[in-house]
Phi, psi and omega in degrees: 000135179284158181297320182304311183291341176278326173290320178233071186299145174289169175298136185295145175263348182228119181234183180293335180299330180275002179288147181270182178285135186248024176311128181096334179283144187240130186228140167242127181234120176275150181067029185274013183269349179197165169067213178311312184298310179299318176291326174291320182300321178298317181296321187279323179292329183296333180256021170074022173282169167265119183240122165278111188271099191264131179217174176290336182217158177300321182302312183293321178288320174305317176290330175293316179302318179298316178295317183290326178291324179291327184287325185229067185290348182263356177305139173260011176285190181227145173237131182224138183280145174226126175267116181209123176260110187287352176273357179229115184299322180298322179294322175299309182299316179300312181296325179288315178302317178297315178293318180296325178291326181267337197225119177277351182236149174204113183273320183221134172249111178256113184264088187251340181294152176189178180219146186224129170054058173289177180300148183302140177081004178300137184238161175276175176302336183262006178091004181264161180304138189290320179292318178289328177289316181283314187279335187235301185291318174302306177306317179301313183293322178294315178297319181293321184284340181262000180303318179297332181285313179302314176301317178297325173298313182293331180292339181257348187267165183264139178066214183245049182278346181271135185200161171251133176244119185256124178268117177257208175205147181296332180291354176299335182294348180263014177289159174308162171310124180105343184086298176239130176265139179239157169269187188292345178265002183081012177265144179297138181278133177288116180264178175281137169039243191288335173299326176287321172303315184296313184285338172287328175288325173298321180295329175292327178294312175307313182293317174307318184289320185289322178294320180300317177295318182283332185257357185301316184288342178264004178063033174245120173280158177216111185236170179236140174242146178223086184284067187297315187270359187285152173277129183201166182254115181227128177211000000 
């Protein structure tokens, strides 16, 4: 997709009205308590899917679930809360283990949650740069831990319907040469303000590509979305 078409996207050719019945399909969406994630959860639930609504707290997930149910009261789908903080690897692992124990199927893992331009020097609970940790490392771990469930679902599914969706950003084109800068020990260098956010979004592009290469033979797709001009809440 060209830069121009991302800045000024054409009218969509595929909308929620074109979605088939999704009964039996299972989706996990991070950052689904607001913005893009919440709207996607509404669309899928409206077509009778099972949607795991992932947020940083049970309260935020439960509030979102109430909003989704109110929007589609006649849906026969299911909504389930997931508490996961992508800036804390122990939280990611706990969420993945709880999901795998409760659910044998996962059709789509939609990695939407992220953080943008926190105070300089912000770190994750594990000591990593907050933007790279939340936008790249946490989603990477969640995808790896749920990979067996995705592969098992793909083995039973028709076509290439099972996938991981990484939400990047068009502004990743403005990253320094190389996309992500590393120090001598191989750690990402924390850059200033938007430069750091841009390289974290470039990191999502790299991760999507690597997962695509590794999972293609297992019929799990790995793709990228860049909702550049949409209205959303990101913090």
